[in-house]
C-alpha positions as CSV (number, residue, x, y, z in Angstrom):
1,M,-56.8,61.9,41.4
2,P,-54.7,61.5,38.1
3,E,-51.8,63.2,39.8
4,N,-51.9,60.7,42.7
5,R,-52.0,57.6,40.3
6,T,-49.1,58.6,38.2
7,P,-46.3,57.6,40.6
8,K,-47.9,54.2,41.2
9,V,-48.3,53.6,37.4
10,R,-44.6,54.5,36.9
11,K,-43.6,52.2,39.7
12,V,-45.5,49.3,38.3
13,R,-44.0,49.9,34.9
14,K,-40.5,50.0,36.4
15,V,-41.1,46.7,38.2
16,R,-42.4,45.1,35.0
17,K,-39.5,46.5,33.0
18,A,-37.0,45.2,35.6
19,G,-38.6,41.6,35.5
20,R,-38.7,41.4,31.7
21,R,-36.3,38.9,29.9
22,H,-33.7,40.1,27.5
23,P,-34.8,39.8,23.8
24,M,-31.8,37.5,23.1
25,A,-32.6,35.1,26.0
26,S,-34.8,32.9,24.0
27,V,-32.3,32.7,21.2
28,A,-29.6,31.8,23.7
29,L,-31.7,29.0,25.3
30,I,-32.5,27.6,21.9
31,A,-28.8,27.6,20.9
32,I,-27.8,25.9,24.2
33,G,-30.5,23.3,23.7
34,L,-29.4,22.6,20.1
35,L,-25.8,22.4,21.3
36,F,-26.5,19.8,24.0
37,T,-28.8,17.8,21.7
38,G,-26.2,17.8,18.9
39,G,-23.4,16.9,21.2
40,A,-25.3,14.0,22.7
41,Y,-26.3,12.7,19.3
42,A,-22.7,12.9,18.1
43,A,-21.4,11.1,21.1
44,I,-24.0,8.3,20.8
45,S,-23.4,8.0,17.0
46,T,-19.6,7.9,17.5
47,G,-19.9,5.3,20.2
48,T,-22.2,3.2,18.0
49,A,-20.0,3.5,15.0
50,S,-16.9,2.6,17.0
51,A,-18.7,-0.5,18.4
52,E,-19.8,-1.5,14.9
53,A,-16.2,-1.0,13.6
54,D,-14.8,-3.0,16.5
55,A,-17.3,-5.8,15.9
56,T,-16.5,-5.8,12.2
57,S,-12.8,-5.8,12.8
58,Q,-13.0,-8.7,15.3
59,Q,-15.3,-10.6,12.8
60,T,-12.7,-10.1,10.1
61,I,-9.9,-11.3,12.4
62,D,-11.9,-14.3,13.4
63,E,-12.5,-15.1,9.7
64,G,-8.8,-14.7,9.0
65,Q,-7.9,-17.0,11.8
66,K,-10.1,-19.7,10.3
67,L,-8.5,-19.2,6.8
68,F,-5.1,-19.3,8.4
69,A,-5.7,-22.6,10.2
70,A,-7.0,-24.2,7.0
71,N,-4.4,-22.9,4.6
72,C,-1.3,-21.7,6.4
73,A,-0.9,-23.5,9.7
74,T,0.7,-26.6,8.2
75,C,3.9,-24.6,7.6
76,H,3.6,-21.6,9.9
77,G,2.1,-23.3,13.0
78,M,-1.4,-22.9,14.4
79,S,-0.5,-19.7,16.2
80,A,1.9,-18.5,13.4
81,E,4.8,-19.3,15.6
82,G,6.7,-21.0,12.8
83,T,7.8,-24.5,12.2
84,A,10.7,-26.3,10.5
85,N,8.8,-25.8,7.2
86,G,8.0,-22.1,7.5
87,P,9.1,-19.0,9.4
88,T,7.2,-17.3,12.2
89,L,4.7,-14.6,11.1
90,I,4.5,-12.9,14.4
91,G,5.4,-9.2,13.8
92,V,5.5,-9.4,10.0
93,G,2.5,-7.1,9.8
94,A,-0.5,-6.9,7.4
95,A,1.7,-5.6,4.6
96,S,3.7,-8.8,4.4
97,V,0.6,-11.0,4.2
98,D,-1.1,-8.8,1.7
99,F,2.0,-8.9,-0.6
100,Q,2.7,-12.6,-0.3
101,V,-0.9,-13.8,-0.5
102,G,-2.2,-11.0,-2.8
103,T,0.4,-11.8,-5.4
104,G,-0.1,-15.5,-5.3
105,R,3.2,-16.4,-3.8
106,M,1.6,-17.9,-0.8
107,P,0.4,-20.5,-0.1
108,L,3.7,-21.9,-1.4
109,E,3.4,-24.2,-4.4
110,M,6.5,-26.2,-3.7
111,Q,9.8,-25.8,-1.9
112,G,12.5,-24.0,-3.9
113,P,15.0,-21.2,-4.0
114,Q,12.2,-18.7,-3.6
115,A,8.4,-18.4,-3.9
116,I,7.1,-18.3,-7.4
117,Q,4.3,-15.9,-8.3
118,K,1.2,-17.8,-9.4
119,P,-2.6,-17.1,-9.7
120,V,-4.1,-15.8,-6.5
121,Q,-6.0,-18.4,-4.6
122,F,-8.1,-16.1,-2.3
123,T,-10.6,-13.3,-2.8
124,E,-9.7,-9.7,-1.8
125,D,-11.9,-10.0,1.3
126,Q,-10.1,-13.2,2.3
127,V,-6.7,-11.7,1.8
128,A,-7.8,-8.7,3.9
129,A,-9.0,-11.1,6.6
130,L,-5.7,-13.1,6.7
131,S,-3.8,-9.8,6.8
132,A,-6.0,-8.5,9.7
133,Y,-5.4,-11.7,11.7
134,V,-1.6,-11.7,11.3
135,A,-1.5,-8.0,12.1
136,S,-3.5,-8.7,15.4
137,L,-0.8,-11.0,16.6
138,A,1.9,-8.3,17.0
139,P,2.7,-4.8,15.6
140,G,4.2,-4.8,12.1
141,P,4.3,-2.9,8.8
142,A,0.7,-1.9,7.8
143,I,-0.8,-1.7,4.3
144,P,0.2,1.7,2.8
145,D,-2.2,4.6,2.5
146,A,-3.7,5.4,-0.9
147,E,-2.0,8.8,-1.2
148,L,1.4,7.1,-1.2
149,L,0.4,4.9,-4.2
150,D,-0.9,7.6,-6.6
151,A,2.3,7.7,-8.7
152,Q,2.2,11.5,-8.5
153,G,5.6,12.0,-6.8
154,D,9.0,13.2,-8.2
155,A,10.0,10.8,-10.9
156,S,13.5,12.3,-11.1
157,N,14.2,11.7,-7.4
158,G,12.6,8.3,-7.6
159,G,14.9,7.3,-10.5
160,E,17.9,8.4,-8.5
161,L,16.7,6.4,-5.4
162,F,16.0,3.4,-7.6
163,R,19.4,3.4,-9.2
164,I,21.1,3.6,-5.8
165,N,19.1,1.0,-4.0
166,C,17.3,-1.3,-6.4
167,A,18.9,-1.3,-9.9
168,M,21.7,-3.8,-9.0
169,C,19.1,-6.5,-8.7
170,H,16.0,-5.3,-10.6
171,N,17.9,-3.6,-13.5
172,V,17.9,0.1,-14.1
173,A,14.7,-0.2,-16.1
174,G,13.0,-2.5,-13.6
175,A,13.2,-5.5,-16.0
176,G,14.5,-7.9,-13.3
177,G,17.7,-9.9,-13.2
178,A,19.3,-13.2,-12.1
179,L,20.7,-13.7,-8.6
180,T,22.7,-16.6,-7.1
181,E,21.6,-20.2,-6.4
182,G,18.6,-20.1,-8.7
183,K,17.1,-17.0,-7.2
184,F,16.1,-13.9,-9.2
185,A,14.8,-10.4,-8.9
186,P,11.4,-10.3,-10.7
187,P,10.5,-7.6,-13.3
188,L,8.5,-4.7,-11.9
189,T,6.6,-3.9,-15.1
190,G,2.8,-4.2,-14.5
191,V,3.2,-4.7,-10.7
192,P,0.5,-2.7,-8.8
193,A,1.9,0.2,-6.8
194,K,0.6,-1.3,-3.5
195,Y,2.8,-4.4,-3.9
196,I,5.9,-2.4,-4.9
197,Y,5.5,-0.3,-1.7
198,E,4.8,-3.4,0.5
199,A,7.9,-5.2,-0.9
200,M,10.0,-2.2,0.1
201,I,8.8,-2.2,3.7
202,T,8.7,-6.0,4.2
203,G,11.7,-7.3,2.2
204,P,10.2,-10.5,0.6
205,Q,12.5,-13.3,-0.6
206,N,16.0,-12.0,-1.0
207,M,15.0,-8.3,-0.9
208,P,16.3,-6.1,1.9
209,V,13.9,-4.1,4.0
210,F,13.8,-0.4,3.3
211,N,12.2,1.1,6.4
212,D,11.3,4.8,6.7
213,M,14.8,5.5,8.1
214,N,16.4,4.2,4.8
215,I,13.9,5.6,2.4
216,S,11.1,7.9,3.5
217,P,7.5,7.3,2.6
218,E,7.8,10.2,0.1
219,G,10.9,8.6,-1.4
220,K,9.0,5.3,-1.8
221,R,6.3,7.2,-3.5
222,D,8.9,8.8,-5.9
223,I,10.3,5.3,-6.7
224,I,6.8,4.1,-7.6
225,T,6.3,7.3,-9.8
226,Y,9.6,6.5,-11.6
227,L,8.7,2.9,-12.3
228,K,5.2,3.9,-13.6
229,Y,6.8,6.6,-15.7
230,I,9.2,4.3,-17.5
231,E,6.5,1.7,-17.8
232,N,4.1,4.1,-19.6
233,N,6.7,5.7,-21.8
234,P,8.5,3.9,-24.7
235,S,12.3,3.6,-24.9
236,P,13.7,6.8,-26.5
237,G,16.4,4.7,-28.1
238,G,14.1,2.5,-30.1
239,F,13.6,-1.3,-29.6
240,A,14.4,-1.9,-26.0
241,L,15.4,-5.6,-26.4
242,G,13.7,-6.5,-23.1
243,S,15.6,-3.6,-21.3
244,L,18.1,-6.2,-20.2
245,G,21.1,-4.0,-21.0
246,P,24.4,-5.2,-22.5
247,V,23.4,-8.9,-22.3
248,S,20.6,-8.8,-24.8
249,E,22.3,-6.1,-26.9
250,G,25.6,-8.1,-27.1
251,L,23.6,-11.2,-28.0
252,F,21.8,-9.3,-30.7
253,L,25.1,-8.1,-32.2
254,W,26.7,-11.5,-32.1
255,I,23.8,-13.3,-33.8
256,F,22.5,-10.7,-36.3
257,G,25.6,-8.5,-36.7
258,L,28.2,-11.2,-37.0
259,G,25.8,-13.4,-38.9
260,S,25.2,-10.6,-41.4
261,I,28.9,-10.2,-41.9
262,V,29.4,-13.9,-42.5
263,A,26.5,-14.0,-45.0
264,L,27.9,-11.0,-46.8
265,T,31.3,-12.6,-47.0
266,V,29.9,-15.8,-48.5
267,W,27.8,-13.8,-51.0
268,I,30.9,-11.8,-52.2
269,T,33.0,-14.9,-52.5
270,A,30.3,-16.7,-54.5
271,K,29.8,-13.6,-56.7
272,S,33.5,-13.4,-57.5
273,N,33.7,-17.1,-58.5
């Protein structure tokens, strides 16, 4: 009898062995389940985040539109199309609004040769809302990324670029200078890096626009690095006299140098008498 059962037992074992799952099958099923679950969660989360971001962005634009209508439309038109009292803002981009409003130049205090910097009239959130609204009207220069404003570029290259493109108006030390018809180039000491960059890409007042074809983003970063370097390091020649160059130096020599010579001459004459 045992000899007759052995082939059947072996056959049953072979059948069971053939129908048994691979030891890694459970692991593979778990991995596939986790993969699909994670993918679905990521897709839902991304979609929700995008929807929230779009809603927030639209809410910011709507808020900016209200601020624009209340504070800017008198000169620039209800749709920023421009009027006889102010230019169109369509296509100027967020950077232009952030510079003009963030530095207090706008809203304009009074008509004159150029907008004068004054205390800022809006909060940072309101400035951001106005910038977002104008940017939504048409493509234009955007607010620069933070890595371009860290003043960690090449100060030597920045100094060369500044002397070639900017020093004729702003002075080689960024101290500013007079222009024609009551206009002037403002000093750059103490100006935040963001506003220096935005001025280069938007060309406010009498300043030309330096797009990325003129000066690359890295070059603009180098210029900011140079300006912050000379701002944070004292003049190696001693008293800088406002860093205004030969004007202040010549005036100092005329007043104090020539005055000292006259005083010495009078003293010698009185002593001899």
